[in-house]
N, C-alpha and C positions, 0 to 999 in steps of 0.2 A: 186260728190259722197262724201258726208260728213259723212254718217252713213252707213257703209257697213256691212251687215250680211254675215258672213262666216260660212257655215255649215260644221260640221266635222273638225273644226279647230284644234282639239287636235290629229288628226291622222297624218299619215306620210306626205302626200302631204300638208294637211291643215296647219300643224305647220310650215313647211318650207315656205309656201306661206305667212303666217302672219309674220314670221321673216323677210322675204324679203320685204314685203309691208311696214312694219313699220320702218325697219332699213335701207333699201337700196334704195327703190323706191322714186318717187316724190309724192306719195300719202300723202295728208296732213290731211285726215279726221280721223274718229274713226272706229275701228273694233269691232263689237259685235260678238263674237265667240260662236256659239251654238253647243254643242256636247252632245250626250247621254252618252258618256264615256263607250262604249262597250269595249271588250277585247283589241282593237287596239287604243283606245283613251287614251292619257296620258297627262294630263295638266302640268306635270313636264316639258314637251317639251317647254313650254312657260313661265316658272317661271321667267326668266330674263325680258321678256316683261312685265309681270304683275307687276314686281317690279319697273322697270325703266320708264315705260310709263303708269302709272295708269289712266291718263286722256284720253288716246287714245286707251285703250284696256279694254274691258269688257268681262268676261266669264259668260255664262249662261248654267248651266247643264239642258238640256231639250231634248225632243224627237220630231223630226219633224213629227212623225206620229200622234201627238196630235194637231189637228187643232186649238182648242181654245187657247192652249199655244203658238203656233206659231203666231197666230193673236195678242195675247197680246204683244208679243215681238216686232212685227212690230209697234204697236201703241206706246208702252212705249219708244222705242228708235228711233222713227221717221225714220225707215229704208228707204233709198232711192236707195240702190243698193244691189245686192245679188251675191255672188260667191258660188255656190252650189257644195260642194265637198262631203257632207255626203253620204256614201253608204257602203253597205256590198260589199266586193270586192274580196274575195278569191274563185276561182273556186272550189277547193276541198270542201270548206265549203258549197257552193251552191248545190253541189251534195247530201250532207247529209241532209241539212236543206233548201230546196228551199223556203219554206214559209217565212222565215226571210228576204230573198232577195226580194221577192215580196212586202212584207210590207214596208220595208225601202226604196227600190229603186224606187218603183212605187207610193205607197200611200204617202210616205214622199214627193216626188217631186210634186205630185198633190196638197198636202196641201200648199206647198210653193208657187206654182203657183196661187192658189186661194187667198192667202193672198196678193200676189203681185198684182193680179187683183183688189183687194179691194183698194190697195194703189196706183193705177195706176197714179193718178195725180202728185204724188211726186216721182215716180220711174224713175230713170235714166237708169238702166240696170239690167237684170237678166242673169247672165252668168252661163251656165250649163256645168259641166265637165264630159266627158264620156270617152270611151275607144275604141281602135281599134278592140277589140274583137267582137263588134257588127257586123262587116263585115264578120265574119266567118273565113274560112281558105283559104289561097292562095296556088296555085301550085308552081312549081319551079320558075316561072317567074311572073312579074307583081308587082304592088304596089297598096295599098289601096289609093284611092283618095276620095275627098268629094262627088263624084258622084257614088261611089261603092254601089251597092244594099246591104241592110242589110240581113245577113244570120247567126244569132247567133246560137251557138251550145251547150251552157251550160245554166243552169238556171240563172247564174250570167249575162252572156252577153245578154240573152233574157230580163232580167229585166232592164238592162241599155238601150237596144234598145227601150223598151217601154217608158222609161222616156225621151229619146231623142225625140220620136214622140210626147209625151205630150207637151214638151217645144215648139217644132215647131208649133204644132196645136194651142197653146195659142197665139203665135205670129200672125198666120194667122187669127184666129177667133176673138181675142180681141185686136189685134194690140199692144201686149206687146213688149217692146224693149228687145229683147233677142239676145244672141250669144251662140253658142255651140262649144265646142272643143272636138275632139277625139284624145287621146294621145296614144303613144306606151308605153311599159313597163317602169315604173319608177324605179329608184334605187337611193340610197344616204342615208344621215344621218336620223336617227329616224325611219327607216323602221322596222316594226314588224318582229321578227326573223323567222317566218314561211315562208316568201317569199324566192325565190330561192337564190338571191345574199347574203343577210345577213345570211341565213341558212348555205350556203356553207362557208362563211367567218368564222362564229363562230364554226362550226363543224371542219373545217380544223385547226383552232387555237387550238382546244381541242383534236385533233387527233382522232375524231370520223368519222364513215363512211359518205361519201358524196353521198346521194341517188339521182340518176338521172333517170327520167322516161324513159321507153322504150329503144330506142337505142341512145337517147341523140341528135338526129338530128333535133329535132324541132327547128325552127328558129324564133327568136324574134328581134325586133328593140328596142334598149335600149336607154332610155332618162334620163339623169342625172336630178335629181329633181330640182336643182337650175335653170337649163335651162328651165324646164317646168314652173317654177314660173314666169320667165321673159316673157315667151310666153303668159301666162294667162293675165298678166297685160297689155301687148301690145294689146291683143285682146280687153280687157275691155276698153282701152282708144281709140283705133283706129279702131276696127273692125266694119264692117257694120252690123247694126241691122238686125236680121233675118238670118244671114249667119252662116255657119259652117266652122271651120278651123281645119285641121289635124295638129297635133304637133308630130314630130318625131325627133329622135336623129341621123339619118344617120349612124347607127351602127348595121346593120343587122348581126346577128351572131347565130350559132348553140349553143344550151344550153351546150353541152359537151365542146365546146371551151371556153365558159364563165367560166365554172368550172375549166378548165385547166389553164386559165389565172389567176384566183384567187389563185390557188395552186402555180403557178410559182412566182407570186408577193410575196406571204407570204414566200415562200422558200428563196427569196432574203433577207428577214429579218432574218429568222432563219429556218434551216432545221427541219423536224419533228423528232420524236423519232427514235434513231438509225441512224440519218443522212439520213433518207429516204425521197424521194420526196413525197409531199402530194398528187400527182396524184395517188399514190398507194391506197389512201383511197376511190377512186371513186368506187361506187357500183351501178350497174344498177338494177332497180326495175320495177315491173309491171306497165305498162302505165295506166294512169287514163282514165276513160270513156270520150268520146267526146273531146279528146285532139287535139286541132287544130295544124296542121302541121307547118304552116308558117304564120307569120304576117310581113308586111313591109309597112312603111308609105311613101307616097309622100307628102311632106310638102311645095311644091312649091307655093301654094296659099298664105300662111302666109309669106313666104319668099319674093315673088314678090310684094304682095299688102301691106304688113305691115313692111317689112324690117327685119323680125326676122330670125335668124339662131342659132342653138345650138353652144355653145362655147367649150364644153368638148368633146374630143374624148372618145371612150370607154375605152382606157387604162388610160387616165388621170382621168376620172370619177371614174373608179374602184380603182385607187390608192388613191384618196381622200376619197372614201367610206371606203376602208379597214383601212386607217389611222384613220378615225373617230371612227370606232368600236374598234380599238385598244386603242384609247385615252379615250374612254368613257365606260370603263369596268364596272363602278358602275351602269350606266344606263342599260347596257346589263344585269347585274346580277339581278337588281330589276325587269326587265321585264320578264326574263326567270324564275325567282323563283316565280313570282306572287306577290312579295312584294309591287309593285306599286299599286296593287289593294287595299291593306290595307291603303296605304297613301290616295288614292282617297276616300275610305269610310270614313276615319277620317276627311278629309277636306270638302267633298262634299255630304256625306251621300249616 
């Protein structure tokens, strides 16, 4: 893998993966980062990489929904491997604008697969990153495994399920070397502030209400993004072609408890206004449509077959995440104010 195409590399997981790949892993090739730079794509996340490793990092502003442009990139940069992260990924947004999710997550994936098929002779691997949300909702017991039937409940998860099926079909039909991973909820540095954990951190710091859907008892398995990055690279190097691997954090927790943990950690640094606990900021709001009750990942396959396990506990990961947001107030302010969009427009048009 000498010329790896990373799609969506300016997003949350993508920028963390490129940072890990080029700074910490044993990858010795070049990364070609293709990103459309939608609201959640921020090339500032990789400014140090662009400055320090110009020979090993290339950024191309482009849309994977444009087949001709994707084909041009494959040819110009002699792409021999793909890590496909580009996706619309917020459930709330998919409820309002499902068409955008269908276009990016399904048509975009199809275009990449078609270009990959054309470059089949030089292709080492197409790795597709998906979500545990494709499996639907669990009851009080049980875990999602790689054998769990798909049962998506939102336009977002349905679009990701469709893209998973396309990748698997291209492996079976055209013998493309593919791997797929379905991960649990990620959190960590560079996550856009609309997601649960950064939203709660930033609102709690500012003394704003902490909106929690429904009764707050929805359960998620949380995966620190750095652990996810090591899992992706492990699969890309060692995973069996045509196989799917679940990636989890072993941190199953109710949403309300996550919010309470964030409040308690921040209170250790400094109490809120009037010396009150930040837990008093918690506000329950109307549940969203199709809100899955519980997700939980069984990651024994990647553990037993590839030797990967997460390093961060939920508490240690939350502490690192909170500290990052506290230490990077300028990044937060540029994103929340929309100032980063002006910077993108100035530099990339």
